[in-house]
DODREN-646402 format. One record per residue (C-alpha): residue in one letter; x, y, z. Coordinates in Angstrom, 1 decimal. Each point is the difference from the previous one (the first is absolute). Layout:
// DODREN-646402
> residu;u;v;w
> a;X;Y;Z
...
// end
This chain:
// DODREN-646402
> residu;u;v;w
> m;-0.1;0.2;0.1
> r;2.9;2.2;0.8
> g;1.8;-0.6;-3.3
> r;-3.3;0.6;-2.1
> r;-0.4;3.2;1.8
> k;3.8;1.2;-0.7
> k;-0.7;-0.9;-3.6
> y;-3.1;2.1;-0.1
> l;1.8;2.9;1.6
> g;2.7;0.0;-2.5
> r;-2.2;-0.1;-2.8
> s;-2.1;3.1;1.4
> s;3.4;1.7;0.6
> a;0.8;-0.7;-3.7
> i;-3.2;1.4;-1.2
> g;0.3;3.3;2.2
> v;3.5;0.5;-1.7
> a;-1.3;-0.3;-3.3
> a;-3.0;2.3;1.1
> i;2.3;2.7;1.0
> a;2.1;-0.3;-3.0
> l;-2.8;0.5;-2.2
> a;-1.3;3.1;2.0
> s;3.2;1.6;-0.4
> c;0.3;-0.5;-3.7
> a;-3.7;1.6;-0.6
> l;-0.3;3.5;-1.0
> t;-1.0;2.3;2.9
> p;-3.5;1.4;-0.2
> l;-0.8;3.4;-1.3
> p;-0.3;2.7;2.6
> p;-3.8;0.8;1.1
> d;-1.8;2.5;-2.0
> t;0.5;3.2;2.2
> t;-3.0;1.6;-1.6
> a;-2.4;-2.7;1.1
> s;-0.8;2.4;3.1
> t;-0.9;2.9;-2.2
> g;-2.2;-1.8;-2.4
> k;1.9;0.8;-3.2
> s;1.8;-2.3;-2.2
> a;3.7;-0.1;-0.1
> s;0.0;1.7;-3.4
> q;-1.5;3.1;1.2
> r;1.5;2.9;2.1
> t;-1.9;3.1;1.0
> v;1.4;3.6;-0.4
> r;-1.7;3.1;1.4
> g;-0.6;2.6;-2.6
> v;-2.0;3.2;-0.5
> d;-3.0;-0.4;-2.6
> e;-0.8;2.6;-2.6
> r;-2.0;2.2;2.4
> g;3.0;0.0;2.5
> g;-1.5;-2.4;2.3
> i;2.1;-3.0;1.5
> s;-0.5;-3.3;-1.9
> v;1.1;-3.3;0.2
> v;1.9;-1.4;-2.9
> e;0.5;-3.6;-1.0
> k;2.9;-1.0;-2.3
> t;0.3;-3.6;-1.1
> t;2.8;-2.0;-1.2
> p;-0.2;-3.4;-1.6
> s;0.2;-3.0;2.5
> r;3.8;-1.3;0.1
> k;0.9;-3.3;-1.5
> v;2.0;-2.3;2.2
> v;2.3;-2.8;-1.4
> p;1.0;-2.5;2.6
> a;3.5;-1.3;0.1
> p;0.5;-3.5;-1.3
> i;-1.3;-2.9;2.4
> r;3.0;-2.1;1.3
> e;-0.1;-3.6;1.1
> a;0.0;-0.7;3.9
> s;2.8;-1.5;1.5
> l;0.2;-2.2;3.2
> y;3.5;1.7;0.6
> p;0.7;3.2;1.6
> t;0.1;2.9;-2.8
> a;-0.2;3.6;-0.2
> i;-3.3;1.7;0.0
> p;-0.4;1.5;-3.7
> v;-0.5;3.6;-0.5
> r;-3.6;0.6;-1.2
> t;0.2;2.3;-3.1
> e;-2.9;1.7;-2.0
> v;-0.1;2.0;-3.1
> v;-2.5;2.9;0.5
> r;-1.2;1.6;-3.1
> r;-1.4;3.5;1.5
> d;-1.4;2.7;-2.2
> s;0.9;3.3;1.5
> f;-2.6;2.1;-1.7
> y;-3.6;0.6;1.2
> t;-3.4;0.8;-1.3
> i;-1.5;3.1;1.6
> k;-3.5;-1.1;1.4
> q;-1.0;3.6;0.9
> p;0.9;3.3;-1.4
> i;2.7;2.0;1.9
> t;0.0;3.7;0.0
> k;2.3;2.1;2.2
> l;1.4;3.7;0.4
> v;3.7;-0.4;0.7
> s;2.7;2.7;0.6
> f;3.0;0.0;-2.6
> e;3.4;1.4;0.5
> t;0.0;0.6;-3.7
> a;-3.3;1.7;-0.2
> p;-0.4;3.2;-2.3
> f;-0.6;2.2;3.2
> p;1.5;1.7;2.1
> y;2.0;1.7;-2.4
> d;2.7;2.7;0.7
> g;1.4;0.2;-3.4
> v;-0.2;2.1;-3.2
> d;-2.9;0.7;-2.3
> p;1.2;-0.7;-3.3
> a;-2.5;2.4;-1.7
> t;1.6;2.7;2.1
> n;3.4;-1.4;0.9
> a;-0.9;1.7;3.3
> p;-0.5;-1.8;3.6
> f;-3.3;-1.7;-0.2
> l;-0.7;1.2;3.6
> n;-0.3;3.8;-1.0
> v;-1.9;1.5;2.7
> s;0.9;0.2;3.6
> e;-2.4;1.4;2.8
> g;-0.3;-0.3;3.6
> g;2.6;-2.5;0.2
> r;-1.6;-2.4;-2.7
> q;0.8;-0.7;-3.4
> g;-2.1;-0.2;-3.2
> h;-0.2;0.1;-3.6
> r;-1.7;2.5;-2.3
> t;-1.3;-1.3;-3.1
> y;0.2;1.7;-3.4
> r;-3.7;0.9;0.6
> g;1.1;2.0;3.1
> t;-1.6;-2.5;2.5
> v;2.1;-1.0;3.1
> y;-0.1;-3.4;1.4
> w;1.8;-0.7;3.2
> k;2.7;-2.8;0.5
> n;-1.4;-1.3;3.0
> e;-3.7;-0.3;-1.5
> t;0.4;-0.9;-3.8
> y;3.5;-1.3;-0.4
> n;0.5;-2.0;3.1
> d;-1.8;-3.5;-0.7
> r;2.4;-2.9;-0.8
> r;-2.6;-2.6;-0.4
> v;-0.6;-2.1;-2.9
> l;-3.1;-2.0;-0.8
> l;0.6;-3.7;-0.6
> h;-2.2;-2.5;-1.4
> i;0.1;-3.8;-0.6
> p;-3.1;-1.8;-1.5
> k;-1.7;-2.9;1.2
> g;1.2;-2.8;-2.3
> f;3.5;1.6;-0.6
> e;2.8;-3.0;-0.9
> i;3.4;1.4;0.1
> n;1.4;-3.2;-1.9
> k;-2.2;1.3;-3.2
> p;0.7;3.0;-2.4
> a;-1.1;3.3;2.1
> v;0.0;3.6;-0.5
> a;0.5;2.9;2.3
> v;-2.4;3.1;-0.6
> l;1.8;3.1;1.2
> f;-3.0;2.6;0.6
> f;0.5;3.6;0.3
> h;-2.9;2.0;1.3
> g;-1.2;3.5;-1.1
> h;-0.7;3.1;1.8
> r;-1.8;0.6;3.2
> a;0.5;-3.7;1.1
> n;0.9;-2.3;2.9
> l;0.5;-3.7;-0.3
> e;-2.8;-1.0;2.3
> r;-2.9;2.2;-0.9
> d;0.7;0.1;-3.7
> v;2.2;-2.7;-1.4
> r;-1.4;-2.7;2.1
> d;-3.6;1.1;0.6
> r;-1.1;2.1;-2.3
> q;1.7;-1.0;-3.4
> l;0.3;-3.6;1.2
> v;3.5;-0.7;-1.5
> p;0.9;-2.8;2.1
> a;-3.5;-1.4;-0.9
> q;0.3;0.4;-3.6
> v;3.4;-1.7;0.1
> s;-1.6;-2.9;1.8
> a;-2.9;-0.2;-2.5
> s;2.1;0.2;-3.2
> k;0.9;-3.8;1.0
> i;3.4;0.3;-1.0
> n;3.2;-1.1;2.2
> a;0.8;3.6;1.2
> v;1.2;2.1;2.9
> l;-0.8;3.5;0.7
> i;2.7;2.8;1.1
> a;-1.5;3.7;0.4
> p;2.2;2.5;1.6
> q;-1.6;2.9;1.8
> f;0.9;3.4;-1.6
> a;-0.8;3.6;1.0
> t;-3.0;-0.6;2.6
> n;-3.6;1.7;-0.8
> a;1.9;2.3;-2.3
> s;-0.2;1.3;-3.3
> d;3.6;-0.5;-1.0
> s;1.6;-2.6;-2.1
> s;3.5;0.2;1.6
> a;2.0;-3.4;-0.5
> g;2.2;0.6;3.2
> h;3.0;-2.4;0.1
> f;-1.3;-1.7;-3.4
> w;1.5;3.1;-1.6
> e;3.5;-1.6;0.9
> p;1.5;-2.1;-2.3
> g;-0.1;-3.7;1.1
> a;-2.6;0.9;2.8
> c;-2.8;-2.0;-1.6
> g;2.2;-3.2;-0.4
> k;0.9;0.2;3.7
> f;-3.6;0.6;1.0
> y;-0.9;-3.1;-2.1
> q;2.6;-2.2;1.7
> e;-1.3;1.0;3.4
> a;-3.6;-0.8;-1.2
> a;1.3;-3.5;-0.8
> k;1.5;-0.5;3.7
> q;-3.4;1.2;1.4
> l;-2.1;-1.9;-2.3
> a;2.0;-3.1;0.9
> a;-0.6;0.6;3.7
> l;-3.8;0.6;-0.6
> y;-0.1;-3.2;-1.9
> g;1.5;-1.8;2.9
> d;3.3;-1.4;-1.7
> p;3.0;2.3;0.0
> g;1.9;-2.3;-2.4
> s;-2.4;1.1;-2.6
> e;1.4;3.5;-0.1
> q;1.9;-0.6;-3.2
> i;-3.1;-1.5;-1.7
> f;-1.7;3.2;0.7
> a;2.7;2.2;-1.1
> r;0.3;-1.6;-3.4
> m;-3.6;0.3;-0.7
> p;-0.9;2.4;-3.0
> i;-1.9;3.0;0.6
> v;-2.9;1.7;-1.3
> v;0.2;3.8;0.7
> v;-3.5;1.7;0.6
> a;-0.5;3.6;0.3
> y;-3.4;1.8;0.8
> s;-0.3;3.8;-0.7
> g;2.8;1.9;2.0
> g;2.0;-3.1;0.4
> f;1.4;0.4;-3.6
> l;3.1;1.9;1.5
> p;1.1;-2.7;2.3
> a;-0.7;-2.7;-2.9
> a;2.0;2.2;-2.5
> s;2.8;0.4;2.6
> c;0.3;-3.9;0.6
> l;0.1;-0.9;-3.6
> h;2.4;2.7;-0.8
> h;2.8;-1.0;2.5
> g;-1.6;-2.5;2.4
> s;2.8;-2.4;-0.7
> f;-2.4;-3.1;0.7
> k;1.8;-3.2;-0.1
> t;-2.8;-1.9;-1.5
> e;-2.1;0.4;-3.0
> v;-2.7;2.7;-0.5
> r;-2.9;-2.0;-1.8
> g;-2.2;2.9;-0.6
> v;-1.2;3.5;1.1
> i;-3.7;0.9;0.5
> l;-1.1;3.6;0.3
> f;-3.4;0.9;1.2
> d;-0.8;3.6;-1.1
> a;3.4;0.7;1.2
> l;2.0;1.5;-3.2
> y;0.0;3.7;1.5
> g;3.7;0.2;-0.9
> e;3.5;-1.5;-0.5
> i;-1.1;-1.0;-3.6
> d;3.5;0.0;-1.3
> t;0.9;-2.5;2.9
> f;-2.8;-2.4;-0.8
> a;0.8;0.3;-3.7
> s;3.7;-0.7;0.4
> w;-0.7;-3.3;2.3
> i;-2.4;-1.3;-2.4
> k;2.7;0.3;-2.7
> d;2.5;-1.6;1.9
> n;-2.0;-2.8;1.6
> r;-1.8;-1.7;-2.9
> s;-0.5;-3.2;1.9
> a;-2.6;1.8;2.5
> f;-3.6;1.1;-0.6
> f;-1.1;3.4;0.6
> l;-3.7;1.0;0.6
> s;-1.4;3.5;0.6
> a;-3.5;0.6;0.5
> y;-1.3;3.4;0.3
> t;-3.1;2.5;0.5
> n;0.0;3.5;-1.7
> s;2.3;1.4;2.6
> t;2.9;-1.9;-1.5
> k;-1.2;-0.8;-3.4
> s;2.5;2.5;-1.8
> q;2.9;-1.3;1.8
> n;-0.9;-3.5;-1.1
> l;-0.3;1.2;-3.5
> t;3.3;1.7;0.0
> l;1.6;-3.4;1.4
> a;-1.6;-1.9;-2.7
> h;1.1;2.5;-2.7
> m;3.6;-0.1;1.6
> l;0.1;-3.8;-0.2
> s;-1.2;-0.2;-3.6
> e;2.6;2.3;-1.0
> r;2.6;-2.5;1.5
> d;-1.5;-2.8;-2.2
> i;-1.7;-1.5;3.3
> p;-3.3;-1.6;-0.8
> t;-2.8;1.2;2.3
> r;-3.8;-1.1;0.3
> m;-3.1;2.0;1.4
> s;-1.5;-3.0;2.0
> i;1.4;-2.5;2.3
> s;1.2;-3.6;-1.2
> r;-1.9;-2.8;0.9
> y;3.2;-1.5;1.4
> p;2.7;2.8;0.2
> r;3.2;-1.1;-1.6
> r;3.5;1.0;0.2
> g;0.5;3.3;-1.8
> d;-3.7;0.8;-0.2
> v;-0.8;4.0;0.4
> m;-3.6;0.4;0.9
> f;-2.1;3.1;0.5
> v;-3.6;-0.1;1.2
> s;-2.5;2.8;0.5
> a;-2.4;-0.2;3.0
> d;-1.7;3.3;0.7
> t;-1.3;-0.7;3.4
> e;0.4;1.7;3.5
> h;3.8;0.5;0.6
> e;-0.7;-0.7;3.7
> n;-1.5;-3.3;-0.5
> y;2.4;-0.9;-2.8
> l;1.4;-3.3;1.7
> t;-3.3;-1.6;0.9
> q;-2.0;1.6;-3.1
> a;1.8;0.5;-3.5
> w;-0.6;-2.1;-3.1
> v;-1.2;-2.8;2.3
> e;-0.7;-0.4;3.5
> e;3.3;-0.7;2.0
> p;2.5;0.9;-3.0
> l;3.1;-1.0;2.0
> k;-1.6;-3.6;0.4
> d;-1.0;-0.1;-3.5
> t;3.5;1.1;-1.2
> l;1.9;-2.5;2.1
> a;-2.2;-2.7;-0.9
> k;1.2;0.0;-3.4
> l;3.5;-0.9;0.9
> t;-0.7;-3.5;-0.4
> e;3.6;-1.2;0.5
> y;-0.5;0.6;3.9
> r;-3.6;-1.3;0.1
> r;-0.3;-2.2;3.3
// end
């Protein structure tokens, strides 16, 4: 009886050793899903953002589930062996799809204002008025605006639409507002510029700097300086990457082509950026919304030297003569133009369209409702 018991115990020990060896060779289990307590899948993460009306919103960004390739299975041995190192090949897409629109006002170091430099129109200091310890600027019309009230806002309106995908062809819309405007009341809420970018269904982001606040002044500030617009766009790429939630995407934003859009008095900053902005990326096109109040030679030269971009100028009676002058100048330079909008603007298209409606509502009601949305939607190479 005692002999049989020893034989049985010996057999049990051998089985135990084998089981230990098998356990040591097996793959270790995957770590538990740390998102289980939040009720969200491991492929989602939450970012707090600001919605188009300025409220706080929760933004969901998703990334494809990762694929795990286990290490080859090894045969167990009854003899002591080193525990194998578990290996896995994880293919993780670092790009995320925006699940809710993100709109935010962000302070920029490279913003157009404050500006203490020279006004190129007069070669005199821009801040040419001093009274009671404060500085201001007297416009060519004689109106005085004060630095602390009008030329002191560094904020830029940034917008990333719902459905934006950074790993697909995308474009940056650089928007320059008109007179008597501020970014919240006019660009965001009245003219619905972020909403129109979203509604266009193209893969785009919006960058809209503040110029003179609530003033009848087209001054470009730092954008008068050579290279300043390029530096501004590089900072915009960094800020968009932070807003997007992936600082590593900065260079992707920085390389996106640009569509420059100017409304009304925004023509002067637009012309300055096109003239010597030193963008380190392609300007895909220029859109003027009743904005050709001047700088006709600048726009004509830019069109002549950039035949791979499109140009569209929509106008009312207030800028009709300037638009006809520009069209005539281009014709003399053998640059074809058309007095309508191409169905799909191609590289080199130069288009003029008349829509004699109220200037104040031109961004929401021109030749169509929401003309910015309508124009951007024609850029089918960036369609989401």
